[in-house]
Structures are given as structure tokens and as C-alpha cells.
C-alpha positions in Angstrom: -21.5 11.2 -20.2 -23.8 8.5 -19.3 -23.6 5.0 -18.7 -24.8 2.8 -21.4 -25.5 -1.1 -20.6 -24.3 -1.1 -17.2 -25.6 -3.1 -14.3 -25.7 -2.1 -10.7 -23.1 -3.2 -8.6 -23.3 -5.3 -5.7 -21.8 -7.1 -2.7 -21.4 -10.7 -4.5 -20.4 -8.6 -7.9 -17.7 -7.1 -5.7 -16.7 -10.8 -4.7 -17.1 -12.5 -8.0 -14.8 -9.9 -9.5 -11.9 -11.5 -7.5 -12.8 -15.1 -8.5 -12.4 -13.9 -11.8 -9.4 -11.9 -11.4 -10.6 -8.4 -12.5 -9.4 -5.3 -10.7 -11.6 -3.5 -8.7 -11.6 0.5 -8.9 -12.5 2.5 -6.2 -12.9 6.1 -4.9 -14.2 8.2 -2.4 -16.8 11.0 -3.1 -18.5 13.7 -0.3 -21.2 15.4 -2.5 -23.3 14.8 -4.9 -21.5 15.9 -8.3 -18.3 14.2 -7.7 -20.7 10.9 -7.0 -22.2 11.3 -10.3 -19.2 11.9 -12.0 -17.7 8.5 -10.6 -20.8 6.6 -11.1 -20.7 7.9 -14.6 -17.6 6.5 -14.9 -18.4 3.2 -13.7 -16.3 3.2 -10.5 -17.0 -0.3 -8.8 -16.9 1.3 -5.3 -17.4 4.5 -4.1 -17.1 5.3 -0.3 -18.0 8.1 1.4 -14.7 8.2 3.5 -14.6 9.7 7.0 -11.2 11.6 5.2 -14.4 14.3 4.1 -13.0 15.6 8.3 -9.1 16.2 5.9 -10.7 17.0 2.6 -13.6 18.8 3.0 -14.1 20.1 6.7 -10.7 21.3 7.4 -9.7 18.8 10.5 -6.6 18.0 11.1 -7.3 13.8 11.3 -10.9 11.9 10.5 -11.1 11.5 14.5 -13.9 14.8 15.0 -15.8 13.9 12.2 -19.4 13.4 13.4 -22.4 11.0 12.8 -24.1 13.6 11.0 -21.9 15.1 9.3 -21.0 11.3 7.7 -24.8 11.2 7.3 -25.0 14.5 5.4 -22.6 13.5 2.7 -23.8 10.2 2.6 -27.1 11.1 1.7 -25.7 13.5 -0.9 -23.7 11.3 -2.4 -26.7 8.5 -2.5 -28.4 10.9 -4.9 -25.5 11.0 -7.6 -25.5 7.0 -8.0 -27.0 4.7 -10.2 -24.6 1.6 -10.2 -21.7 2.1 -8.3 -21.9 0.1 -4.8 -22.0 2.7 -2.4 -19.9 2.5 1.3 -20.0 4.8 4.2 -17.2 4.7 6.8 -18.6 4.1 10.0 -16.6 7.4 12.2 -14.5 7.2 15.1 -16.7 6.0 18.2 -19.5 5.0 16.7 -18.9 1.4 16.5 -17.0 1.9 19.6 -19.8 1.4 21.6 -22.3 -1.1 23.1 -23.1 -3.3 20.1 -26.9 -2.6 20.3 -26.3 1.2 19.7 -23.3 0.1 17.0 -25.8 -1.7 14.8 -28.5 1.1 15.4 -25.6 3.8 13.8 -25.1 1.2 10.6 -28.2 1.0 10.3 -28.8 5.0 9.7 -26.1 4.9 6.9 -28.4 2.3 5.4 -31.1 4.3 5.6 -29.4 7.4 4.4 -28.5 5.4 1.2 -25.2 3.4 1.8 -24.9 0.0 0.8 -22.4 -1.5 3.5 -20.6 0.4 5.7 -16.7 0.3 6.5 -15.5 -0.1 10.0 -11.6 -0.1 11.0 -9.8 -2.7 13.1 -9.5 -6.1 13.2 -9.9 -9.1 15.8 -12.0 -6.7 18.5 -14.2 -5.9 15.8 -15.9 -9.5 15.0 -18.7 -9.2 17.5 -20.1 -6.1 16.5 -19.4 -7.0 12.6 -21.6 -10.2 13.1 -23.6 -8.3 14.9 -24.4 -6.1 12.1 -24.3 -9.1 9.3 -27.1 -9.9 11.7 -28.8 -6.7 10.3 -28.3 -7.4 7.0 -25.6 -4.7 6.8 -23.0 -5.8 4.9 -19.1 -4.7 6.3 -16.2 -4.0 4.5 -13.1 -4.0 7.0 -9.7 -1.9 7.7 -6.6 -2.8 8.5 -3.0 -1.8 8.1 -2.8 2.2 9.3 -6.4 2.8 9.9 -6.4 6.5 10.7 -8.9 6.8 13.3 -5.9 4.8 15.6 -3.2 7.8 14.9 -3.1 8.3 18.5 -1.9 5.1 19.4 0.3 4.8 16.1 1.9 8.1 17.1 1.2 9.3 13.2 0.8 7.9 9.8 3.4 5.5 9.3 3.6 2.5 7.6 2.2 -0.8 9.2 3.2 -4.1 9.7 6.8 -3.6 8.7 8.3 -6.2 11.4 7.5 -9.9 11.6 5.0 -9.7 14.8 3.3 -6.8 13.3 3.0 -8.6 9.8 2.0 -11.9 11.3 -1.1 -10.2 13.4 -2.2 -8.3 10.3 -2.6 -11.8 8.1 -4.2 -13.3 11.5 -6.1 -10.5 11.6 -7.4 -10.4 7.8 -8.3 -14.1 8.1 -10.0 -13.3 11.0 -12.3 -10.7 9.7 -13.0 -12.9 6.6 -14.2 -15.7 8.7 -16.5 -13.2 10.5 -18.1 -12.3 7.2 -16.8 -9.3 5.7 -16.8 -8.6 1.9 -14.0 -7.3 1.9 -10.7 -5.6 3.4 -9.2 -2.4 3.0 -5.2 -2.6 3.4 -3.5 1.0 3.8 -0.2 1.7 4.0 1.2 -2.1 4.4 4.5 -3.3 2.6 3.6 -4.5 -0.9 4.9 -8.2 0.0 2.6 -8.2 3.4 -0.2 -7.4 0.8 0.1 -10.0 -1.5 0.6 -12.8 1.0 -2.7 -11.5 2.5 -4.3 -10.9 -0.9 -3.8 -15.0 -1.9 -4.9 -16.0 1.3 -7.9 -14.6 1.0 -10.9 -15.7 -0.6 -12.4 -12.3 0.0 -11.1 -8.9 -2.5 -8.4 -7.0 -0.3 -8.7 -3.2 -2.0 -4.7 -1.2 -1.3 -4.6 2.3 -0.6 -0.7 2.6 0.1 -0.4 -1.4 -0.1 1.2 -1.9 -3.4 0.0 -3.5 -6.7 -1.1 -6.6 -5.7 -4.3 -6.5 -4.1 -7.4 -6.6 -5.9 -8.4 -3.1 -6.4 -7.4 -0.1 -5.5 -8.8 2.8 -3.7 -7.6 6.6 -3.5 -8.9 10.0 -2.2 -10.7 11.7 -5.3 -8.9 15.0 -4.4 -5.9 14.0 -4.0 -5.9 11.8 -7.6 -7.1 15.5 -9.1 -5.0 17.6 -7.6 -7.3 19.7 -4.9 -5.6 18.3 -2.3 -3.3 21.1 -0.7 -0.2 20.6 1.0 1.4 17.1 1.6 0.8 14.2 -0.2 1.4 10.6 0.9 3.9 9.0 -1.4 1.1 6.2 -2.8 -0.7 8.8 -4.1 -0.2 9.4 -7.9 -2.1 13.1 -8.8 -3.6 12.4 -12.3 -4.2 16.3 -12.6 -3.4 19.4 -10.9 -6.9 20.8 -10.5 -5.9 23.0 -8.6 -3.8 24.8 -10.3 -6.6 25.1 -13.1 -8.7 26.4 -11.0 -6.7 29.0 -9.4 -5.9 30.5 -12.8 -9.8 30.4 -13.6 -10.4 32.6 -10.6 -7.6 35.2 -11.3 -9.1 35.1 -14.7 -13.0 36.0 -13.1 -11.4 38.9 -11.0 -9.1 40.1 -13.7 -12.4 40.4 -16.1 -14.5 41.9 -13.3 -11.9 44.8 -12.2 -11.3 45.8 -16.2 -15.1 45.6 -17.1 -14.8 42.6 -19.6 -17.4 40.4 -17.4 -20.1 40.2 -17.9 -19.9 40.6 -21.3 -23.6 41.4 -23.6 -23.9 37.5 -24.7 -23.7 37.0 -20.8 -26.4 39.5 -20.0 -30.1 39.6 -20.6 -31.9 42.6 -22.6 -34.8 44.6 -22.9 -37.2 45.0 -25.8 -35.8 48.7 -27.6 -39.4 49.7 -27.4 -40.0 49.5 -23.9 -36.1 50.9 -23.1 -37.5 53.9 -24.9 -40.4 53.9 -23.0 -38.3 53.7 -19.6 -35.8 56.6 -20.7 -38.7 59.2 -21.0 -40.3 58.8 -17.8 -39.7 61.5 -14.9 -38.4 59.2 -12.0 -38.3 62.1 -9.9 -41.9 62.8 -10.3 -42.8 59.8 -9.8 -40.7 59.2 -6.3 -41.7 62.6 -5.3 -43.7 62.6 -1.8 
């Protein structure tokens, strides 16, 4: 399936969508074929999330994910994109270090094909955000449940449920907007709080576990298609059970191999009959005798 008459999505396009009241559709991707599928399906933003650690690499959290791993997957995803906006997650602690080094890390993502980076955190991230913007690197913010902070939070817990915590998130969102981020991911917060933040901001909010009032939504691709084993968060809607379909295909293949049903004649290559007859007449013992 190829896109027809599609235009390249850019950062200004995403901001304009909020002004027009158009919802923004986002998904994660970690490889070329998935990125190509999403791009051809007219997804607005494709995020190379550090969730690659949980989903692809088998880590228990996003914290072990390295710069080199993120760059590897960003390059693969970039090869599959023609129209979607490509954003890359900056892994822990690639932007917690000296500002100069943080900006250098961000530039590596741009050179790898990303068109912007996402960093987690509020007010404390302002200096590094401004430095990245000075280096012409668009920045997406991320507030609420920030997975790189799970040790501080004590696990994957809904954030902003109490007044003081909610107030800080509203303030952080306004501070990030003033700093120049082009959008903010709001993760695992009450829908009422997400609605308040969304109404106060001129830039788009992208929700994941933040209710329907955000300007856009993002999910992990593998969660959406049913490829993630085990527990899924409440906010995930599984549109397909691909894991079950793939498992059945593997079992069917295994049975066909064991029963001699695969490969069949149509899945095999053939010699011309005269060549086959000549080969059959050769005394192989004579030719291999020393």
C-alpha cells in the first residue's frame, strides 16, 4: 500500500493540527518494515521509543537502553519513512550530563535520520532544551509517568492524582512550552488533569494513558497489535491478537515439515528432465574414487 498525494509531516504541521482541532496520531516503531507500514498508513508521528528496551531487547525497564542501541534502531526506522515525522527518544542518561555533551548526543540522532528528540522531565530540563533548540533540534517533552524515573516513583504508577502533584505537572507543562518544546507527551495521569493541561497549552499534548482530551494519542505498536506478552497497562487497546496468529502459523509450519508437507512441488525448483536423466546415469562412485 503506497501513500497517495501525501505531504511530509513536519514540526510546524503538528503545531498547526492543534490550531485546526485535528487529532494527532502517533505510534512507536523500532525497525524498517514496521516504520514503512506506519508511514504508508499515514501516521503523523513515529517515535523510536526507548521502550525498545522492554519490547525488543528484553530489558525489564527502559533504563538499560544505550545510545548505540537507540541510534541503531533510529537508523532502521528512518529508512522506512517518507512522510511521517520521526522523533527519537533520548535514553537515560544521555541528557542528564553536561549540556554540551547532551546536545552532542541529540545531534547524533538527527544525523541518524530523526527530525527531533524526546526527553523526559519538567522544569529541570529547561537549560538542556534551550541548548538543543539553539542547535536547531526540535524537542518533544514528556511529563507524568516518565519511565526513566521509575525508581524514584517506586514503579509504574499513575501520576498527578493529588493536588500538589497535579499543580506541579501543570506548571511544568507551561514551563516546557515557554522553553520551546513543540509538543508534550502526557503519560499515565488523570484525564481531567490532561484536559486542563491541554486547554492551557498552545502546543499539542500527546496522551498515553491520559484520557481522550489530549490533542493526540500514542501507543506502543507491539501492544496495539497484540505482540507484547504478559501484562498490558489499562490504557492499551489491543486491536489485533497477532501473537496468537503468529503462534498458529509457526505450529502449522512445524507440523507440515514433520509430515513432509512442506516444501511442496510449487515451493521447489526443478531441473530440466534431460539434465536429471544425465545425472542419474553418472557412476558417482567412479568419479569420487581416489
